[in-house]
C-alpha positions in Angstrom: -4.4 -1.5 13.4 -3.6 1.7 11.6 -0.4 2.0 9.7 1.6 4.9 8.1 4.3 4.3 5.5 6.7 6.9 4.1 7.1 6.1 0.5 10.5 6.0 -1.4 11.2 6.7 -5.0 7.6 7.8 -6.1 5.5 10.9 -6.3 3.3 10.1 -3.3 4.9 10.9 0.0 2.9 8.7 2.4 0.4 5.9 2.6 -1.9 5.2 5.4 -4.2 2.2 5.9 -6.0 0.0 8.4 -5.2 -3.7 8.6 -7.6 -5.8 10.6 -7.9 -9.6 10.4 -5.7 -9.6 7.3 -8.1 -7.2 5.4 -7.2 -3.7 4.2 -9.4 -0.6 4.6 -9.1 3.1 4.6 -6.1 3.2 2.2 -5.0 6.8 1.5 -2.1 8.1 -0.5 -0.7 11.6 0.1 0.8 13.3 -2.9 1.1 11.7 -6.3 -1.6 11.4 -9.0 -4.9 12.0 -7.1 -7.3 10.2 -9.4 -5.2 7.1 -9.9 -4.4 6.8 -6.2 -8.0 7.3 -5.2 -8.9 4.5 -7.6 -6.2 2.1 -6.2 -7.5 2.8 -2.7 -11.1 1.9 -3.7 -10.0 -1.2 -5.5 -8.1 -2.6 -2.5 -10.8 -1.6 0.0 -11.9 -4.8 1.8 -9.3 -7.0 0.0 -7.1 -9.6 1.7 -3.8 -8.0 2.4 -1.8 -11.0 1.0 -3.7 -10.7 -2.3 -2.8 -7.0 -2.5 0.8 -7.8 -1.9 0.8 -10.5 -4.6 -0.9 -8.4 -7.2 0.9 -5.1 -6.7 4.5 -6.1 -5.8 7.1 -5.3 -8.5 5.0 -2.9 -10.5 7.1 -0.1 -12.0 6.3 3.5 -13.0 8.1 4.6 -16.1 11.8 4.1 -15.6 11.5 4.0 -11.9 12.3 0.7 -10.1 9.0 1.1 -8.1 5.6 2.6 -8.3 2.9 3.8 -5.9 1.1 0.4 -6.1 4.5 -1.3 -5.4 5.0 1.0 -2.4 1.6 0.0 -1.1 2.6 -3.7 -1.4 5.8 -3.0 0.5 3.9 -1.2 3.2 1.3 -3.9 3.6 4.0 -6.6 3.6 5.8 -4.7 6.5 2.5 -4.4 8.4 1.7 -8.1 7.9 5.2 -9.0 9.1 4.9 -6.7 12.1 1.6 -8.3 13.1 3.0 -11.8 12.7 5.9 -10.8 15.0 3.5 -9.3 17.5 4.7 -5.7 17.1 
């Protein structure tokens, strides 16, 4: 299933991704630091969603309480929870 997440507290504005059988693909960030975010998207391509959440949750950017990777983890967690609940 395809998901769209509006980010909070970071330079990127939005994250889109596909989650199928617990695996991430097509991760795209809109806004933010292009090279870094393209790299993150490629690194998580084909990864287990739970692994991405565990690795990226809690990462901070400078003095901010979150980061683009942390926002991706939040988005993926919400998608996993929605799929578990059947939404």
